[in-house]
C-alpha positions, 0 to 999 in steps of 0.5 A: 517484489511483493505483489500489492494487495490492491488491484492494478489493471493487467492492461497497465502492468508495466505501464506505470506512468500511464496508470499514475497519470490516470490516478492523478486525473481521478484525484483531481476530480476527488482528492479524498478518494482513498482507494485511488491513493492506495492504487497509485501508491501500489503503482509507485511501489511497483515502479520502484518509487518508494518514497512517493508510494509511502507518501500516497499510503500515508495520505490514504491513512490520513483520510481513512485511518482504518483502511487496512489495504493502505497499511498493508501496502505501506508495510510492503513499501517500507520493508522494501525501502529498508524502513523496518520499524515503519513496516512493522507498525504498518503491518500492525495497523493492517492486522488491527483493521483487516476484515476476517476475509483477509485471513491469509494476508493477516497470517502472512503479516504476522509472519513478517512482523516476527521475521522483521523483529528478529 
């Protein structure tokens, strides 16, 4: 499984229900906290709940349509779910909005688009 770009605390690795519960509480306090949607989506991805993961990434992008990490993580989840067209579009969104310091991720993304387009 691809490792998500966003960070999940090492102490929580494998304890998905706990971290998801923590993120739920954070969203009760601030339902527009984009990074929490991305992090919770990454936890859902790692847990194998791809529909919920993609939903969280979409919600993050509704709040901030330029949030590169949401595009990248959405692409990974879509690819894993076999939703290739959506994965390619999300990868393209990542390339469009990714800051220059994400160079290696941008190069990886270009390779994934090429591979998925064959």
